[in-house]
C-alpha positions, 0 to 999 in steps of 0.5 A: 817476441824473443827472436832468439828463442827458435835459435836457442831451441834448435841449439838445445835439440842439436845438443841432445841429438849429439848426446844421444848419438854419442851415449845411447850405445853405452846406456843401452848396454847398461840397461841390457845388463840390468834388465836382462832383456834386450827389448826392455833395455831398448825401451828403457834407454829411449825413455832415459833420453826422452827424460834427459832434458829434465834430468839435466836441470839438476846436473852439476857441470863439475861432474864428468858427464858419462858417469852421471848419465850412467847413474841416471840410467841405473836409477831408472832401471832400478825403478823399473825392476821395482815396478816389475816386482811390485807384488814383493819387495825388491830383492827381498832378503831372507836375512838382510843382516846376515853376515857375509861368508868368508871369502875363499883364498883366491888370487887377485884378478889380473888388470887386463884380460883378453878379448875372449875372457871379456866375452866369457865374463859378459856372457856369465853376467847375463846368466846371473839371477836378477838379485845378483846381477843388479848389484854387481852391475851397479858396483862394477859398471857404475862404481857405486859404493856399497852404501850408495847401492844399499840406498838405491836398492833399499837394502842394508850395506851388509846384505849388498856386500853379501849379494855381491860376494855371492854373485862373484861366486856364482859367476865363477861357477858359470864361467866354469861351464862356459869355458875352461877357466883357470882356478886362480883366475877369479873375476874381481873388480878390475875385470868386471869393470872392464867387462862392463865398459863401453865395449860391453855386450851388444 
């Protein structure tokens, strides 16, 4: 009989308990962003941590853990969204090969934004339709490339770029209704990444 087995089991349980305590809040926020429902986000976050021991069998320890866990969580949320829309193709595009509209002439986003502005951006993201919110979160929360997002969502790269471009345009319109927003202050990569950071919406 292997007398070290119980000790190893306890050790693993302690490790996963520590991971849960440290990373559950950020995983919950990511799930909330992607699923748009607090209750569904809580269920998804719990499921992700239940499945984490098996997922970690393929974890490459040379990778930073937090970005890897975010990708595991986002992939799980994408699967849930696909199941939710089982009767129609997930994010079904009217024209997947449509050219991306020309970008308007706007100023680059500031790298640092005030707390008030971060709250406004988070509120605006929460109001986005799912087909805009999901690729936007994958891009600016998980920092996935357009190619990776396209692979995850089963879309073409061109359509992913179009969705993100249109999502940012919708974000501008929502922000204009939430608060007085400077026309030159247009949400872009730095602000969206910061707004989707660990201190994102609760």
